[in-house]
N, C-alpha and C positions, 0 to 999 in steps of 0.2 A: 490545498487552496490555490486558486489562480487569481491573479490580479492582472487585468488587461490595461496596457498602456497604448499610446497612439501608434507605436512602432512594432511592438511585439508583446507577447504574453510573458510577463516576468513572474518569478516565484514570489510568493508572500510568506513570510515566516514570523511568528511571534517571538521566537527566540533568536535574538541577534547573535548570540554566541555560536549557535548551530544553524547556519543558513540551510534552507531546504534543499539547495542543489549545490553544495560546496564543491563536489567532485566535478560536475559539469563546468562550473565557471573556472575551475583550475586547468581544464584541458581545452578551452575554447581557442581556436586559431584566430589570427588576425582577420577581421572582416566577417567573422562568423557571429550570428546572433541566435539567441534561444527563442524559438517560436512557441513551443508549448512544453509545459512540464507536467508529466503524468504522475499521480500519486496513487498509493494504495488506498482502497476504499475503507471507510469506517466499518464495513462488514467484517473486517479482520478481527475486530473486537467482540463480535457476537458470542463466540464460544465462552469467553471470559464473563461476559454479562450474564449469559444464561446460567452458567455455573454459580455465579455470585447470587443470583436470584433464588435458585434452588437451595443453596446453602444457607442463605438468610432466612428462608422459610423454615428450614430445619432448625436453625438456632432459635427462632421465635417459638416454634412449636415445642421444642425441647425445654425451653425455659418455663413454659406454662404447664407442661406435663410433669406430673409427679412420679418419682420412682426411677429405677435404673434405665428404663427405656427412654425416658425424657432426657436424662443426663447423657446417655449414649448418643441420642440424636443431636443434642447440642454440641457434643464434642466432634461428631462427624461434620456438623454444620460449620464449626469453626475451622476445621481442617480444610473443608471445601472452600471456605472464604479465603484461606491462605493460598490454596492452589489457584483460585480465581485471580488473586492479586498478582501471582507470579505469571499467569497467562496474559493478564492485562499489560503487565510490564514488558513481557516478550513481544506482544503484538505492537505496543507503542514503539519499542526499539526497532523492530523489524520495519515498521512504517517509516521511521526516521532515517534509516540507513539504506533504504531502497530508493534509487533515483532512476527515473525514465524521462529523458529529455529529448525533444526534437529540435534541431537547429536548422538553419537553412542549408547546411551541408551534410549533416550526419544524424543518425539515430543513436543515442547513447543510453545504455542500460548498465547500472551499477548496483551490486548488492554486496553485503558483507561489511564488517567493521575492521577486524584485525586481518582476517583472511578475505581479501577483496576479489570479487569476480566482475569483470567488466566485459561488455560486448559493444562494439561500435560498428556501425554499418554506414557506408557512404550512401547518400540519397540516390546516386546513379546506379547503385547495385540493388536497390530495392525492387523486387518484382511484384510481390503480393503482400497485402496486409489482411490477415484474417482476424475477425472479431467474433467471438462466441459469447452469447448472453443467454442465460436461463430466463425463465419468466420473472423470477424474483430479481435477477440482475437487470432486467429491462425496467422493472418498476423502481428499483432503488438506484439504478444508474451505475452499475459496475459490470465488468466482463473480463474476458481473457483476450489478450492481443497476441498474435503471433506474426512476426515480420519475417518474410521469406525473401531471400535474395540469391544472387548468382553465387553458387559455391558455399554458401552458409546461410544460417538463419539465426534469429534471436528466439530462444526457447519461449514457450508459452508464458506470458506474464499474466498471472492470474489475479483476480480481484482488483483490477485497476479501475479507478473512478473515471468517469466520462470517457469510456473507450472510443466512442464515435468521434469525439473531438480530437483525440489523439490520432486516430486513423486518418481523419480528414487532414490533419497537419502534415502527416507523413506522405500522403498521396498527392496533396496540393504542391505543385513545384513552384 
């Protein structure tokens, strides 16, 4: 989620203990401000939601069906619900620990919790920003962003919400 202020776009977080962009704020240089914060799109939860729906239908069908087949379907459904809960937790955690921020001087990407992976690129070194969106991505507002610069690039950041806004913040100097 983004919240726009008069000066810049600031991150909004419901959880005050875990700010949305803790890493970025810890590495800001004097005079550097955050322009845009990119987040992973909610589509990352889709696999967990689809599995939960399928497993829930199996549980409901298995409870109404008599015999071994019904009990087996219900057990498989409960197992599917447990796997869906783990996928949902994994997607939530990945979304919380992945940060993509554009400041007035740099593009900063961070992922990982214990083992951290960060890529920072000065705005002066940015040559090209590629945005790839599928038809579903265009409809739902997500895509893959690839920032290419002199000598290095930031790997494709997939399923980023509002990729055009992030691209525009990078390319607007």
